[in-house]
N, CA and C atoms of all chains as a GROMACS GRO file, in nm:
protein
  603
    1MET      N    1   0.415   0.114   2.955
    1MET     CA    2   0.298   0.116   2.868
    1MET      C    3   0.330   0.042   2.738
    2GLU      N    4   0.234  -0.037   2.691
    2GLU     CA    5   0.250  -0.107   2.563
    2GLU      C    6   0.271  -0.004   2.452
    3VAL      N    7   0.343  -0.046   2.349
    3VAL     CA    8   0.378   0.051   2.246
    3VAL      C    9   0.254   0.105   2.173
    4ILE      N   10   0.155   0.020   2.151
    4ILE     CA   11   0.034   0.067   2.082
    4ILE      C   12  -0.039   0.169   2.170
    5GLU      N   13  -0.039   0.143   2.302
    5GLU     CA   14  -0.100   0.237   2.395
    5GLU      C   15  -0.027   0.371   2.391
    6ARG      N   16   0.104   0.361   2.380
    6ARG     CA   17   0.183   0.485   2.373
    6ARG      C   18   0.146   0.567   2.250
    7ILE      N   19   0.132   0.497   2.136
    7ILE     CA   20   0.094   0.566   2.012
    7ILE      C   21  -0.042   0.633   2.029
    8LYS      N   22  -0.138   0.556   2.081
    8LYS     CA   23  -0.273   0.610   2.099
    8LYS      C   24  -0.271   0.731   2.192
    9ASP      N   25  -0.189   0.720   2.295
    9ASP     CA   26  -0.176   0.828   2.392
    9ASP      C   27  -0.121   0.955   2.326
   10GLN      N   28  -0.018   0.938   2.244
   10GLN     CA   29   0.041   1.052   2.173
   10GLN      C   30  -0.062   1.117   2.082
   11LEU      N   31  -0.140   1.034   2.013
   11LEU     CA   32  -0.237   1.086   1.917
   11LEU      C   33  -0.357   1.150   1.987
   12GLU      N   34  -0.384   1.103   2.109
   12GLU     CA   35  -0.495   1.158   2.183
   12GLU      C   36  -0.459   1.295   2.243
   13LYS      N   37  -0.334   1.304   2.291
   13LYS     CA   38  -0.295   1.426   2.362
   13LYS      C   39  -0.251   1.539   2.270
   14ASN      N   40  -0.220   1.506   2.145
   14ASN     CA   41  -0.173   1.609   2.051
   14ASN      C   42  -0.259   1.606   1.926
   15SER      N   43  -0.316   1.723   1.891
   15SER     CA   44  -0.406   1.720   1.775
   15SER      C   45  -0.328   1.704   1.645
   16VAL      N   46  -0.201   1.744   1.643
   16VAL     CA   47  -0.119   1.724   1.523
   16VAL      C   48   0.014   1.659   1.564
   17VAL      N   49   0.043   1.544   1.506
   17VAL     CA   50   0.168   1.474   1.538
   17VAL      C   51   0.239   1.436   1.409
   18LEU      N   52   0.367   1.469   1.401
   18LEU     CA   53   0.449   1.426   1.288
   18LEU      C   54   0.549   1.322   1.339
   19TYR      N   55   0.536   1.200   1.289
   19TYR     CA   56   0.637   1.097   1.317
   19TYR      C   57   0.742   1.110   1.208
   20MET      N   58   0.863   1.139   1.249
   20MET     CA   59   0.964   1.176   1.149
   20MET      C   60   1.102   1.119   1.183
   21LYS      N   61   1.192   1.131   1.084
   21LYS     CA   62   1.331   1.093   1.105
   21LYS      C   63   1.408   1.217   1.144
   22GLY      N   64   1.460   1.218   1.267
   22GLY     CA   65   1.528   1.336   1.318
   22GLY      C   66   1.430   1.428   1.388
   23THR      N   67   1.467   1.554   1.401
   23THR     CA   68   1.383   1.653   1.468
   23THR      C   69   1.353   1.767   1.371
   24PRO      N   70   1.254   1.852   1.403
   24PRO     CA   71   1.225   1.964   1.313
   24PRO      C   72   1.348   2.052   1.286
   25ASP      N   73   1.433   2.069   1.387
   25ASP     CA   74   1.554   2.150   1.366
   25ASP      C   75   1.662   2.075   1.288
   26PHE      N   76   1.669   1.944   1.311
   26PHE     CA   77   1.769   1.863   1.241
   26PHE      C   78   1.707   1.737   1.180
   27PRO      N   79   1.626   1.758   1.076
   27PRO     CA   80   1.567   1.641   1.010
   27PRO      C   81   1.677   1.555   0.947
   28GLN      N   82   1.659   1.423   0.957
   28GLN     CA   83   1.763   1.334   0.903
   28GLN      C   84   1.718   1.262   0.778
   29CYS      N   85   1.622   1.322   0.710
   29CYS     CA   86   1.576   1.265   0.584
   29CYS      C   87   1.508   1.380   0.509
   30GLY      N   88   1.529   1.386   0.379
   30GLY     CA   89   1.474   1.496   0.299
   30GLY      C   90   1.323   1.505   0.307
   31PHE      N   91   1.257   1.389   0.311
   31PHE     CA   92   1.111   1.389   0.311
   31PHE      C   93   1.057   1.440   0.445
   32SER      N   94   1.123   1.401   0.554
   32SER     CA   95   1.084   1.453   0.685
   32SER      C   96   1.107   1.604   0.689
   33GLY      N   97   1.220   1.648   0.634
   33GLY     CA   98   1.253   1.790   0.632
   33GLY      C   99   1.150   1.872   0.555
   34GLN      N  100   1.112   1.821   0.438
   34GLN     CA  101   1.011   1.892   0.357
   34GLN      C  102   0.878   1.901   0.430
   35SER      N  103   0.843   1.794   0.499
   35SER     CA  104   0.715   1.794   0.571
   35SER      C  105   0.715   1.900   0.682
   36VAL      N  106   0.827   1.912   0.752
   36VAL     CA  107   0.840   2.015   0.856
   36VAL      C  108   0.828   2.154   0.794
   37GLN      N  109   0.894   2.174   0.679
   37GLN     CA  110   0.888   2.305   0.612
   37GLN      C  111   0.745   2.344   0.579
   38VAL      N  112   0.670   2.246   0.528
   38VAL     CA  113   0.531   2.274   0.491
   38VAL      C  114   0.448   2.307   0.616
   39LEU      N  115   0.468   2.233   0.723
   39LEU     CA  116   0.394   2.260   0.847
   39LEU      C  117   0.430   2.398   0.901
   40ASN      N  118   0.559   2.431   0.893
   40ASN     CA  119   0.602   2.564   0.938
   40ASN      C  120   0.542   2.675   0.852
   41ALA      N  121   0.533   2.649   0.722
   41ALA     CA  122   0.474   2.747   0.631
   41ALA      C  123   0.328   2.773   0.668
   42CYS      N  124   0.263   2.673   0.724
   42CYS     CA  125   0.123   2.686   0.768
   42CYS      C  126   0.115   2.742   0.910
   43LYS      N  127   0.228   2.768   0.971
   43LYS     CA  128   0.234   2.811   1.112
   43LYS      C  129   0.165   2.708   1.202
   44ALA      N  130   0.187   2.583   1.170
   44ALA     CA  131   0.121   2.477   1.246
   44ALA      C  132   0.187   2.458   1.381
   45LYS      N  133   0.101   2.433   1.481
   45LYS     CA  134   0.152   2.390   1.612
   45LYS      C  135   0.145   2.239   1.610
   46PHE      N  136   0.261   2.174   1.614
   46PHE     CA  137   0.257   2.028   1.606
   46PHE      C  138   0.358   1.964   1.699
   47ALA      N  139   0.324   1.843   1.742
   47ALA     CA  140   0.417   1.763   1.820
   47ALA      C  141   0.492   1.673   1.723
   48TYR      N  142   0.612   1.630   1.761
   48TYR     CA  143   0.682   1.537   1.673
   48TYR      C  144   0.740   1.423   1.756
   49VAL      N  145   0.761   1.311   1.687
   49VAL     CA  146   0.829   1.197   1.748
   49VAL      C  147   0.943   1.160   1.655
   50ASN      N  148   1.064   1.158   1.708
   50ASN     CA  149   1.180   1.115   1.630
   50ASN      C  150   1.186   0.963   1.636
   51ILE      N  151   1.151   0.898   1.526
   51ILE     CA  152   1.140   0.751   1.529
   51ILE      C  153   1.275   0.682   1.546
   52PHE      N  154   1.383   0.754   1.517
   52PHE     CA  155   1.516   0.694   1.539
   52PHE      C  156   1.542   0.670   1.688
   53GLU      N  157   1.473   0.747   1.773
   53GLU     CA  158   1.494   0.732   1.916
   53GLU      C  159   1.403   0.626   1.977
   54ASP      N  160   1.317   0.568   1.896
   54ASP     CA  161   1.220   0.472   1.949
   54ASP      C  162   1.198   0.360   1.848
   55PRO      N  163   1.293   0.266   1.839
   55PRO     CA  164   1.286   0.160   1.738
   55PRO      C  165   1.160   0.074   1.750
   56GLU      N  166   1.114   0.054   1.874
   56GLU     CA  167   0.996  -0.028   1.893
   56GLU      C  168   0.873   0.039   1.833
   57LEU      N  169   0.860   0.168   1.861
   57LEU     CA  170   0.748   0.244   1.807
   57LEU      C  171   0.758   0.253   1.655
   58ARG      N  172   0.881   0.269   1.606
   58ARG     CA  173   0.904   0.281   1.462
   58ARG      C  174   0.842   0.163   1.387
   59GLU      N  175   0.861   0.042   1.439
   59GLU     CA  176   0.805  -0.077   1.375
   59GLU      C  177   0.656  -0.091   1.401
   60ALA      N  178   0.614  -0.063   1.524
   60ALA     CA  179   0.473  -0.083   1.561
   60ALA      C  180   0.380   0.010   1.484
   61LEU      N  181   0.425   0.135   1.465
   61LEU     CA  182   0.338   0.232   1.398
   61LEU      C  183   0.313   0.193   1.252
   62LYS      N  184   0.413   0.131   1.191
   62LYS     CA  185   0.398   0.088   1.051
   62LYS      C  186   0.280  -0.008   1.036
   63SER      N  187   0.268  -0.103   1.128
   63SER     CA  188   0.156  -0.196   1.115
   63SER      C  189   0.027  -0.134   1.165
   64TYR      N  190   0.036  -0.050   1.267
   64TYR     CA  191  -0.083   0.019   1.320
   64TYR      C  192  -0.153   0.097   1.210
   65SER      N  193  -0.072   0.164   1.125
   65SER     CA  194  -0.128   0.255   1.026
   65SER      C  195  -0.132   0.197   0.886
   66ASN      N  196  -0.082   0.074   0.866
   66ASN     CA  197  -0.067   0.021   0.731
   66ASN      C  198   0.010   0.116   0.642
   67TRP      N  199   0.114   0.173   0.696
   67TRP     CA  200   0.192   0.272   0.622
   67TRP      C  201   0.339   0.243   0.651
   68PRO      N  202   0.414   0.198   0.551
   68PRO     CA  203   0.548   0.143   0.580
   68PRO      C  204   0.662   0.245   0.583
   69THR      N  205   0.632   0.372   0.560
   69THR     CA  206   0.742   0.469   0.551
   69THR      C  207   0.719   0.589   0.644
   70TYR      N  208   0.824   0.665   0.664
   70TYR     CA  209   0.819   0.790   0.739
   70TYR      C  210   0.866   0.904   0.651
   71PRO      N  211   0.813   1.023   0.672
   71PRO     CA  212   0.727   1.070   0.781
   71PRO      C  213   0.581   1.024   0.767
   72GLN      N  214   0.509   1.034   0.880
   72GLN     CA  215   0.364   1.014   0.883
   72GLN      C  216   0.304   1.128   0.963
   73LEU      N  217   0.206   1.194   0.902
   73LEU     CA  218   0.140   1.306   0.970
   73LEU      C  219   0.001   1.264   1.016
   74TYR      N  220  -0.029   1.295   1.142
   74TYR     CA  221  -0.162   1.268   1.197
   74TYR      C  222  -0.227   1.398   1.241
   75ILE      N  223  -0.354   1.414   1.203
   75ILE     CA  224  -0.432   1.526   1.253
   75ILE      C  225  -0.556   1.469   1.319
   76LYS      N  226  -0.581   1.509   1.442
   76LYS     CA  227  -0.691   1.457   1.523
   76LYS      C  228  -0.694   1.304   1.522
   77GLY      N  229  -0.578   1.244   1.536
   77GLY     CA  230  -0.572   1.100   1.548
   77GLY      C  231  -0.579   1.023   1.417
   78GLU      N  232  -0.602   1.094   1.305
   78GLU     CA  233  -0.617   1.026   1.176
   78GLU      C  234  -0.492   1.044   1.092
   79LEU      N  235  -0.450   0.936   1.027
   79LEU     CA  236  -0.336   0.945   0.937
   79LEU      C  237  -0.372   1.031   0.816
   80VAL      N  238  -0.297   1.138   0.797
   80VAL     CA  239  -0.317   1.225   0.681
   80VAL      C  240  -0.235   1.173   0.563
   81GLY      N  241  -0.113   1.129   0.594
   81GLY     CA  242  -0.031   1.072   0.488
   81GLY      C  243   0.116   1.101   0.508
   82GLY      N  244   0.194   1.072   0.403
   82GLY     CA  245   0.336   1.100   0.404
   82GLY      C  246   0.366   1.228   0.330
   83CYS      N  247   0.491   1.245   0.295
   83CYS     CA  248   0.538   1.371   0.237
   83CYS      C  249   0.461   1.413   0.111
   84ASP      N  250   0.439   1.320   0.019
   84ASP     CA  251   0.367   1.350  -0.106
   84ASP      C  252   0.230   1.411  -0.078
   85ILE      N  253   0.157   1.344   0.010
   85ILE     CA  254   0.019   1.387   0.038
   85ILE      C  255   0.020   1.520   0.112
   86ILE      N  256   0.114   1.537   0.205
   86ILE     CA  257   0.123   1.661   0.281
   86ILE      C  258   0.145   1.779   0.186
   87ILE      N  259   0.237   1.762   0.091
   87ILE     CA  260   0.267   1.870  -0.003
   87ILE      C  261   0.148   1.894  -0.096
   88ASP      N  262   0.085   1.786  -0.140
   88ASP     CA  263  -0.030   1.798  -0.228
   88ASP      C  264  -0.143   1.875  -0.159
   89LEU      N  265  -0.172   1.839  -0.034
   89LEU     CA  266  -0.278   1.907   0.041
   89LEU      C  267  -0.242   2.053   0.064
   90TYR      N  268  -0.114   2.078   0.085
   90TYR     CA  269  -0.068   2.216   0.107
   90TYR      C  270  -0.090   2.300  -0.018
   91THR      N  271  -0.050   2.248  -0.134
   91THR     CA  272  -0.063   2.327  -0.257
   91THR      C  273  -0.210   2.349  -0.293
   92LYS      N  274  -0.297   2.258  -0.250
   92LYS     CA  275  -0.441   2.276  -0.277
   92LYS      C  276  -0.507   2.364  -0.172
   93GLY      N  277  -0.430   2.403  -0.068
   93GLY     CA  278  -0.486   2.488   0.036
   93GLY      C  279  -0.564   2.410   0.140
   94GLU      N  280  -0.567   2.279   0.127
   94GLU     CA  281  -0.649   2.199   0.218
   94GLU      C  282  -0.581   2.173   0.353
   95LEU      N  283  -0.449   2.168   0.350
   95LEU     CA  284  -0.377   2.138   0.475
   95LEU      C  285  -0.404   2.246   0.579
   96LEU      N  286  -0.398   2.372   0.534
   96LEU     CA  287  -0.420   2.483   0.626
   96LEU      C  288  -0.560   2.474   0.687
   97LYS      N  289  -0.658   2.438   0.604
   97LYS     CA  290  -0.795   2.422   0.653
   97LYS      C  291  -0.803   2.313   0.760
   98MET      N  292  -0.737   2.199   0.731
   98MET     CA  293  -0.741   2.086   0.825
   98MET      C  294  -0.674   2.125   0.956
   99LEU      N  295  -0.564   2.199   0.946
   99LEU     CA  296  -0.493   2.241   1.067
   99LEU      C  297  -0.578   2.341   1.146
  100ALA      N  298  -0.644   2.431   1.074
  100ALA     CA  299  -0.728   2.531   1.141
  100ALA      C  300  -0.844   2.463   1.214
  101GLU      N  301  -0.903   2.363   1.147
  101GLU     CA  302  -1.013   2.289   1.210
  101GLU      C  303  -0.967   2.216   1.336
  102ALA      N  304  -0.840   2.176   1.336
  102ALA     CA  305  -0.785   2.108   1.453
  102ALA      C  306  -0.734   2.208   1.556
  103ASP      N  307  -0.758   2.337   1.528
  103ASP     CA  308  -0.714   2.445   1.617
  103ASP      C  309  -0.562   2.439   1.639
  104ALA      N  310  -0.488   2.416   1.531
  104ALA     CA  311  -0.344   2.395   1.543
  104ALA      C  312  -0.263   2.495   1.461
  105VAL      N  313  -0.321   2.613   1.438
  105VAL     CA  314  -0.247   2.716   1.365
  105VAL      C  315  -0.216   2.830   1.461
  106ALA      N  316  -0.089   2.869   1.466
  106ALA     CA  317  -0.049   2.978   1.556
  106ALA      C  318  -0.111   3.110   1.509
  107ALA      N  319  -0.153   3.190   1.605
  107ALA     CA  320  -0.218   3.318   1.571
  107ALA      C  321  -0.118   3.415   1.509
  108MET      N  322   1.607  -0.597  -1.214
  108MET     CA  323   1.578  -0.455  -1.190
  108MET      C  324   1.457  -0.438  -1.097
  109ILE      N  325   1.474  -0.354  -0.995
  109ILE     CA  326   1.365  -0.329  -0.901
  109ILE      C  327   1.246  -0.263  -0.974
  110THR      N  328   1.280  -0.172  -1.067
  110THR     CA  329   1.174  -0.103  -1.140
  110THR      C  330   1.081  -0.203  -1.209
  111GLU      N  331   1.140  -0.303  -1.271
  111GLU     CA  332   1.062  -0.406  -1.341
  111GLU      C  333   0.976  -0.485  -1.242
  112LEU      N  334   1.034  -0.513  -1.126
  112LEU     CA  335   0.963  -0.590  -1.023
  112LEU      C  336   0.842  -0.510  -0.971
  113ILE      N  337   0.864  -0.381  -0.946
  113ILE     CA  338   0.753  -0.296  -0.900
  113ILE      C  339   0.642  -0.297  -1.005
  114LYS      N  340   0.682  -0.284  -1.130
  114LYS     CA  341   0.586  -0.280  -1.240
  114LYS      C  342   0.504  -0.409  -1.243
  115LYS      N  343   0.574  -0.522  -1.228
  115LYS     CA  344   0.509  -0.652  -1.235
  115LYS      C  345   0.407  -0.667  -1.122
  116VAL      N  346   0.450  -0.633  -1.000
  116VAL     CA  347   0.364  -0.649  -0.883
  116VAL      C  348   0.240  -0.560  -0.893
  117LEU      N  349   0.261  -0.432  -0.927
  117LEU     CA  350   0.149  -0.339  -0.932
  117LEU      C  351   0.053  -0.374  -1.046
  118THR      N  352   0.107  -0.422  -1.158
  118THR     CA  353   0.022  -0.462  -1.270
  118THR      C  354  -0.065  -0.580  -1.229
  119ALA      N  355  -0.006  -0.676  -1.160
  119ALA     CA  356  -0.082  -0.794  -1.118
  119ALA      C  357  -0.188  -0.759  -1.014
  120GLU      N  358  -0.154  -0.671  -0.919
  120GLU     CA  359  -0.243  -0.644  -0.807
  120GLU      C  360  -0.352  -0.542  -0.840
  121LEU      N  361  -0.318  -0.442  -0.921
  121LEU     CA  362  -0.410  -0.330  -0.938
  121LEU      C  363  -0.460  -0.311  -1.082
  122GLN      N  364  -0.414  -0.392  -1.173
  122GLN     CA  365  -0.455  -0.381  -1.315
  122GLN      C  366  -0.465  -0.236  -1.363
  123PRO      N  367  -0.355  -0.164  -1.358
  123PRO     CA  368  -0.361  -0.022  -1.393
  123PRO      C  369  -0.384   0.002  -1.543
  124GLU      N  370  -0.450   0.116  -1.571
  124GLU     CA  371  -0.466   0.156  -1.711
  124GLU      C  372  -0.339   0.223  -1.760
  125GLN      N  373  -0.271   0.290  -1.668
  125GLN     CA  374  -0.143   0.355  -1.700
  125GLN      C  375  -0.050   0.331  -1.582
  126LEU      N  376   0.076   0.312  -1.612
  126LEU     CA  377   0.174   0.291  -1.504
  126LEU      C  378   0.311   0.337  -1.550
  127GLU      N  379   0.366   0.428  -1.470
  127GLU     CA  380   0.501   0.475  -1.504
  127GLU      C  381   0.585   0.474  -1.376
  128ILE      N  382   0.704   0.418  -1.385
  128ILE     CA  383   0.791   0.411  -1.267
  128ILE      C  384   0.924   0.475  -1.300
  129ILE      N  385   0.964   0.566  -1.215
  129ILE     CA  386   1.092   0.634  -1.236
  129ILE      C  387   1.186   0.598  -1.121
  130ASP      N  388   1.307   0.561  -1.156
  130ASP     CA  389   1.408   0.527  -1.056
  130ASP      C  390   1.491   0.652  -1.027
  131ASN      N  391   1.472   0.705  -0.905
  131ASN     CA  392   1.546   0.827  -0.865
  131ASN      C  393   1.664   0.794  -0.774
  132SER      N  394   1.698   0.667  -0.764
  132SER     CA  395   1.799   0.625  -0.666
  132SER      C  396   1.930   0.699  -0.679
  133ALA      N  397   1.972   0.725  -0.802
  133ALA     CA  398   2.102   0.789  -0.824
  133ALA      C  399   2.109   0.926  -0.755
  134ALA      N  400   1.995   0.995  -0.752
  134ALA     CA  401   1.992   1.129  -0.693
  134ALA      C  402   2.011   1.125  -0.542
  135HIS      N  403   1.990   1.007  -0.484
  135HIS     CA  404   1.998   0.996  -0.338
  135HIS      C  405   2.117   0.912  -0.292
  136ALA      N  406   2.200   0.869  -0.385
  136ALA     CA  407   2.314   0.784  -0.348
  136ALA      C  408   2.398   0.855  -0.243
  137GLY      N  409   2.438   0.780  -0.141
  137GLY     CA  410   2.527   0.840  -0.042
  137GLY      C  411   2.459   0.890   0.083
  138HIS      N  412   2.326   0.917   0.076
  138HIS     CA  413   2.265   0.962   0.202
  138HIS      C  414   2.227   0.842   0.287
  139ALA      N  415   2.196   0.868   0.414
  139ALA     CA  416   2.182   0.762   0.513
  139ALA      C  417   2.083   0.653   0.470
  140GLY      N  418   1.970   0.694   0.415
  140GLY     CA  419   1.868   0.598   0.377
  140GLY      C  420   1.914   0.507   0.266
  141ALA      N  421   1.997   0.560   0.176
  141ALA     CA  422   2.041   0.482   0.061
  141ALA      C  423   2.145   0.377   0.102
  142ALA      N  424   2.205   0.396   0.218
  142ALA     CA  425   2.311   0.307   0.263
  142ALA      C  426   2.261   0.164   0.284
  143SER      N  427   2.134   0.151   0.326
  143SER     CA  428   2.078   0.019   0.351
  143SER      C  429   2.048  -0.054   0.220
  144GLY      N  430   2.061   0.014   0.108
  144GLY     CA  431   2.042  -0.052  -0.020
  144GLY      C  432   1.908  -0.024  -0.084
  145GLY      N  433   1.814   0.032  -0.007
  145GLY     CA  434   1.682   0.061  -0.063
  145GLY      C  435   1.688   0.179  -0.158
  146GLY      N  436   1.616   0.169  -0.268
  146GLY     CA  437   1.619   0.275  -0.368
  146GLY      C  438   1.504   0.373  -0.352
  147HIS      N  439   1.514   0.483  -0.426
  147HIS     CA  440   1.409   0.584  -0.431
  147HIS      C  441   1.337   0.572  -0.566
  148TYR      N  442   1.205   0.557  -0.561
  148TYR     CA  443   1.130   0.542  -0.685
  148TYR      C  444   1.008   0.634  -0.684
  149HIS      N  445   0.961   0.664  -0.804
  149HIS     CA  446   0.837   0.740  -0.816
  149HIS      C  447   0.742   0.669  -0.910
  150VAL      N  448   0.618   0.652  -0.863
  150VAL     CA  449   0.518   0.578  -0.940
  150VAL      C  450   0.402   0.671  -0.977
  151THR      N  451   0.368   0.673  -1.105
  151THR     CA  452   0.244   0.737  -1.147
  151THR      C  453   0.154   0.625  -1.197
  152ILE      N  454   0.037   0.616  -1.137
  152ILE     CA  455  -0.049   0.500  -1.166
  152ILE      C  456  -0.194   0.542  -1.178
  153VAL      N  457  -0.259   0.495  -1.285
  153VAL     CA  458  -0.401   0.520  -1.306
  153VAL      C  459  -0.471   0.386  -1.296
  154ALA      N  460  -0.560   0.372  -1.197
  154ALA     CA  461  -0.628   0.243  -1.180
  154ALA      C  462  -0.768   0.262  -1.125
  155ASP      N  463  -0.856   0.175  -1.169
  155ASP     CA  464  -0.996   0.177  -1.127
  155ASP      C  465  -1.009   0.159  -0.975
  156ALA      N  466  -0.913   0.087  -0.916
  156ALA     CA  467  -0.918   0.057  -0.773
  156ALA      C  468  -0.917   0.184  -0.687
  157PHE      N  469  -0.873   0.297  -0.745
  157PHE     CA  470  -0.861   0.422  -0.668
  157PHE      C  471  -0.991   0.502  -0.666
  158GLU      N  472  -1.085   0.464  -0.751
  158GLU     CA  473  -1.211   0.539  -0.762
  158GLU      C  474  -1.279   0.550  -0.627
  159GLY      N  475  -1.311   0.673  -0.588
  159GLY     CA  476  -1.385   0.694  -0.463
  159GLY      C  477  -1.302   0.675  -0.336
  160LYS      N  478  -1.169   0.658  -0.351
  160LYS     CA  479  -1.086   0.637  -0.233
  160LYS      C  480  -1.005   0.762  -0.201
  161SER      N  481  -0.977   0.781  -0.072
  161SER     CA  482  -0.894   0.894  -0.030
  161SER      C  483  -0.749   0.867  -0.069
  162MET      N  484  -0.668   0.972  -0.060
  162MET     CA  485  -0.527   0.955  -0.096
  162MET      C  486  -0.457   0.855  -0.006
  163VAL      N  487  -0.489   0.863   0.125
  163VAL     CA  488  -0.427   0.769   0.218
  163VAL      C  489  -0.463   0.625   0.178
  164GLN      N  490  -0.590   0.604   0.148
  164GLN     CA  491  -0.634   0.468   0.110
  164GLN      C  492  -0.566   0.421  -0.018
  165ARG      N  493  -0.546   0.512  -0.112
  165ARG     CA  494  -0.480   0.475  -0.239
  165ARG      C  495  -0.335   0.434  -0.214
  166HIS      N  496  -0.267   0.514  -0.132
  166HIS     CA  497  -0.127   0.481  -0.103
  166HIS      C  498  -0.119   0.348  -0.027
  167GLN      N  499  -0.217   0.326   0.062
  167GLN     CA  500  -0.217   0.201   0.139
  167GLN      C  501  -0.235   0.080   0.048
  168LEU      N  502  -0.319   0.096  -0.056
  168LEU     CA  503  -0.336  -0.014  -0.152
  168LEU      C  504  -0.204  -0.048  -0.220
  169ILE      N  505  -0.130   0.056  -0.256
  169ILE     CA  506  -0.002   0.035  -0.325
  169ILE      C  507   0.100  -0.029  -0.230
  170TYR      N  508   0.106   0.024  -0.107
  170TYR     CA  509   0.200  -0.032  -0.008
  170TYR      C  510   0.168  -0.178   0.020
  171LYS      N  511   0.037  -0.208   0.029
  171LYS     CA  512  -0.004  -0.345   0.057
  171LYS      C  513   0.039  -0.437  -0.057
  172ALA      N  514   0.020  -0.390  -0.180
  172ALA     CA  515   0.059  -0.471  -0.296
  172ALA      C  516   0.210  -0.498  -0.295
  173LEU      N  517   0.287  -0.398  -0.258
  173LEU     CA  518   0.433  -0.413  -0.263
  173LEU      C  519   0.485  -0.493  -0.144
  174GLY      N  520   0.409  -0.495  -0.035
  174GLY     CA  521   0.443  -0.580   0.079
  174GLY      C  522   0.586  -0.564   0.128
  175ASP      N  523   0.657  -0.675   0.133
  175ASP     CA  524   0.792  -0.674   0.190
  175ASP      C  525   0.893  -0.595   0.108
  176MET      N  526   0.859  -0.566  -0.016
  176MET     CA  527   0.952  -0.483  -0.097
  176MET      C  528   0.978  -0.349  -0.030
  177MET      N  529   0.874  -0.300   0.045
  177MET     CA  530   0.889  -0.170   0.112
  177MET      C  531   0.991  -0.177   0.226
  178LYS      N  532   1.020  -0.299   0.273
  178LYS     CA  533   1.116  -0.311   0.384
  178LYS      C  534   1.259  -0.320   0.332
  179GLN      N  535   1.275  -0.378   0.214
  179GLN     CA  536   1.410  -0.405   0.164
  179GLN      C  537   1.449  -0.318   0.045
  180GLN      N  538   1.388  -0.351  -0.067
  180GLN     CA  539   1.435  -0.290  -0.192
  180GLN      C  540   1.400  -0.143  -0.206
  181ILE      N  541   1.290  -0.103  -0.141
  181ILE     CA  542   1.242   0.034  -0.161
  181ILE      C  543   1.259   0.114  -0.032
  182HIS      N  544   1.336   0.221  -0.040
  182HIS     CA  545   1.352   0.308   0.077
  182HIS      C  546   1.246   0.417   0.075
  183ALA      N  547   1.219   0.470  -0.044
  183ALA     CA  548   1.121   0.578  -0.054
  183ALA      C  549   1.045   0.562  -0.184
  184LEU      N  550   0.915   0.589  -0.176
  184LEU     CA  551   0.830   0.575  -0.293
  184LEU      C  552   0.740   0.697  -0.306
  185GLY      N  553   0.765   0.774  -0.410
  185GLY     CA  554   0.674   0.884  -0.441
  185GLY      C  555   0.556   0.827  -0.517
  186ILE      N  556   0.436   0.871  -0.483
  186ILE     CA  557   0.318   0.810  -0.546
  186ILE      C  558   0.225   0.917  -0.601
  187ASN      N  559   0.183   0.895  -0.724
  187ASN     CA  560   0.081   0.977  -0.784
  187ASN      C  561  -0.028   0.880  -0.829
  188ALA      N  562  -0.131   0.862  -0.745
  188ALA     CA  563  -0.233   0.761  -0.772
  188ALA      C  564  -0.361   0.828  -0.818
  189ILE      N  565  -0.402   0.795  -0.939
  189ILE     CA  566  -0.513   0.865  -1.002
  189ILE      C  567  -0.619   0.763  -1.046
  190SER      N  568  -0.746   0.801  -1.031
  190SER     CA  569  -0.851   0.712  -1.081
  190SER      C  570  -0.876   0.745  -1.228
  191PRO      N  571  -0.931   0.653  -1.305
  191PRO     CA  572  -0.953   0.677  -1.449
  191PRO      C  573  -1.037   0.802  -1.476
  192SER      N  574  -1.140   0.828  -1.393
  192SER     CA  575  -1.226   0.944  -1.420
  192SER      C  576  -1.148   1.074  -1.396
  193GLU      N  577  -1.062   1.076  -1.296
  193GLU     CA  578  -0.980   1.196  -1.271
  193GLU      C  579  -0.880   1.215  -1.386
  194TYR      N  580  -0.830   1.105  -1.434
  194TYR     CA  581  -0.732   1.109  -1.543
  194TYR      C  582  -0.794   1.171  -1.667
  195THR      N  583  -0.917   1.133  -1.697
  195THR     CA  584  -0.988   1.188  -1.813
  195THR      C  585  -1.007   1.338  -1.794
  196LYS      N  586  -1.047   1.377  -1.673
  196LYS     CA  587  -1.068   1.519  -1.644
  196LYS      C  588  -0.941   1.599  -1.666
  197GLU      N  589  -0.830   1.547  -1.614
  197GLU     CA  590  -0.701   1.616  -1.628
  197GLU      C  591  -0.665   1.632  -1.774
  198ALA      N  592  -0.689   1.526  -1.852
  198ALA     CA  593  -0.654   1.528  -1.994
  198ALA      C  594  -0.733   1.636  -2.066
  199ILE      N  595  -0.861   1.651  -2.029
  199ILE     CA  596  -0.946   1.752  -2.094
  199ILE      C  597  -0.897   1.893  -2.058
  200ASN      N  598  -0.863   1.911  -1.930
  200ASN     CA  599  -0.817   2.043  -1.886
  200ASN      C  600  -0.688   2.086  -1.954
  201GLU      N  601  -0.607   1.988  -1.988
  201GLU     CA  602  -0.483   2.023  -2.057
  201GLU      C  603  -0.514   2.058  -2.201
   0.00000   0.00000   0.00000
């Protein structure tokens, strides 16, 4: 599958996707780690992609989204943002709302 | 200095009313991302271009302005992008 198709497929099949450096258990960048913490604090159910394991996707997603850095959080296929925006939305209480609307909060 | 370069590019592209850039690279020296040479910076910027735009769109404007700098010189960029009307509101609340 073409890399763009793969990205679209991931975003279609998962309502919340975090493209990150490392994994939720072993994040390899402080910003990716903080983003996981915030999602966990919201009890979010999310899929993740470790971009270190997929160099082709790592480059392709940057141009797909016009966003040159990681992490990148997607909810319902839409780019929400990177670490700054994730934390900002969390402190305003908006992230939890967006996750709930996407039916991605654990009971 | 990268800080000066960021300032120059953003001033030319976005004509900000306020612009502050902080170099946080020293705090990240030694970790994997810093090894490639890219620095960590934080930008606070007030510009008319952000009026009516979402946060993602504002960050995208900044990334677009910086272009290839995001691949080389800059490893991480914290962004606080504010429109002039929001800036006035914040000032009053304080």
